[in-house]
C-alpha positions in Angstrom: 68.5 -0.2 -19.0 65.8 2.1 -17.8 63.1 3.4 -20.0 63.0 7.0 -20.9 59.8 7.5 -18.9 61.5 6.3 -15.8 64.5 8.6 -16.5 62.2 11.5 -17.1 60.4 10.8 -13.8 63.7 10.6 -11.9 64.8 13.9 -13.4 61.5 15.6 -12.5 61.6 14.2 -9.0 65.2 15.5 -8.5 64.4 18.9 -9.9 61.3 19.2 -7.7 63.2 18.2 -4.6 65.8 20.8 -5.4 63.3 23.5 -5.9 61.0 22.6 -3.0 63.7 21.9 -0.5 63.1 23.6 2.9 65.0 26.8 3.3 66.5 27.4 6.8 65.6 30.9 7.9 67.9 32.6 10.3 66.0 33.9 13.3 66.4 37.6 13.8 66.9 38.6 17.3 66.2 42.0 18.8 64.3 43.5 15.9 62.2 45.4 18.5 65.4 47.0 19.9 65.9 50.6 18.7 69.4 50.6 20.1 70.5 48.2 17.4 70.2 51.1 14.9 73.2 52.6 16.6 75.4 49.9 15.1 74.4 50.9 11.5 77.0 53.1 9.9 76.0 56.5 8.5 75.6 56.6 4.7 73.7 53.2 4.7 70.6 53.1 2.6 67.5 52.6 4.6 63.8 52.2 4.0 61.6 53.5 6.8 57.9 52.7 7.0 55.9 55.1 9.2 53.0 54.1 11.3 50.7 56.2 9.1 51.6 54.0 6.1 54.0 56.3 4.4 57.5 55.1 3.3 60.8 56.9 3.1 64.0 55.8 1.5 67.2 57.6 2.1 70.7 57.4 3.6 71.3 57.3 7.3 72.8 60.4 8.9 72.4 59.8 12.6 70.4 57.9 15.2 69.5 59.1 18.7 67.3 57.5 21.4 64.3 59.5 20.2 64.8 59.9 16.5 66.3 58.9 13.2 67.9 61.3 10.7 67.9 60.5 7.0 68.9 62.3 3.8 66.1 61.9 1.3 66.6 63.5 -2.1 69.3 65.9 -0.7 67.0 67.0 2.1 67.6 66.0 5.7 64.5 64.5 7.4 64.1 63.8 11.1 61.8 61.0 12.0 60.6 60.5 15.6 61.0 57.0 17.0 57.3 56.9 18.0 56.3 57.4 14.3 58.4 54.6 13.0 56.8 51.2 12.2 59.8 49.5 10.7 63.3 50.1 9.4 64.9 48.0 6.6 68.5 48.2 5.3 68.6 48.2 1.5 71.4 46.7 -0.6 71.8 45.3 -4.0 71.2 41.6 -4.4 74.0 39.3 -5.5 73.7 38.6 -9.2 76.1 35.6 -8.6 73.6 33.7 -6.5 70.7 34.2 -8.9 72.9 33.3 -11.9 74.0 30.0 -10.2 70.4 29.2 -9.3 69.3 29.9 -12.9 72.1 27.8 -14.2 71.0 24.8 -12.1 67.4 25.1 -12.9 68.0 25.7 -16.6 70.4 22.7 -16.8 67.8 20.5 -15.0 65.0 21.6 -17.3 67.2 21.2 -20.4 68.2 17.7 -19.2 64.6 16.8 -18.7 63.6 18.0 -22.1 66.6 16.2 -23.7 65.9 12.9 -21.9 62.2 13.2 -22.7 63.0 13.3 -26.4 65.2 10.1 -26.0 62.3 7.7 -26.3 63.5 5.4 -29.1 66.1 2.7 -29.2 66.5 2.4 -32.9 70.3 2.6 -33.0 70.6 6.3 -32.7 71.7 6.4 -29.0 74.8 8.5 -29.7 72.8 11.2 -31.6 70.1 11.1 -28.9 72.7 11.5 -26.1 74.3 14.4 -28.0 70.9 16.1 -28.4 70.2 15.6 -24.6 73.6 17.1 -23.8 73.0 20.0 -26.2 69.5 20.7 -24.6 71.2 20.6 -21.1 73.8 23.1 -22.1 71.3 25.3 -23.9 69.0 25.2 -20.9 71.9 26.0 -18.5 72.9 29.0 -20.6 69.3 30.4 -20.8 68.8 29.8 -17.1 72.0 31.5 -16.1 71.2 34.5 -18.3 67.7 34.9 -16.9 69.1 34.5 -13.3 71.7 37.1 -13.9 69.2 39.7 -15.1 66.7 38.9 -12.3 69.5 39.0 -9.6 71.0 42.2 -10.9 67.6 44.1 -10.8 66.6 43.3 -7.2 67.2 44.8 -3.8 67.9 43.0 -0.7 65.9 44.2 2.4 67.1 43.3 5.9 64.8 44.1 8.8 66.7 46.2 11.4 63.8 47.4 13.6 60.1 46.8 14.0 57.9 48.6 16.5 55.9 46.4 18.8 
């Protein structure tokens, strides 16, 4: 039977490896290609950063070879291609993904706390195991709730175009 310190170290190591695992980033091809904006449907929410540092957020009306047309606060704005530094597509983040990540992190943290409290072997193993399980479930619930609210509040930004 392992000691509680060993179990605690194993839980921390597993939790750390989960949180610090390398994320595979998808390489975006053609972000310097203005013609890719032609495939974006009108009505899509965009964020346009201009070369002078200003930002505009609005819905796409039309794209031509020389300009981009947006509706910003019920006003149509024409932006010249030469003035554009970058264009991002905006959409809501998935609350599901953030909720599941919060659930996993909360369950791991709850399990670590529950197992850390299980240091004695004085005949109360069943009570200690129940307390560890309760801490795991409580941590999972709190983590899922936090993940849901964080995920629901964010915006996803996808780079569509960036000037050279």
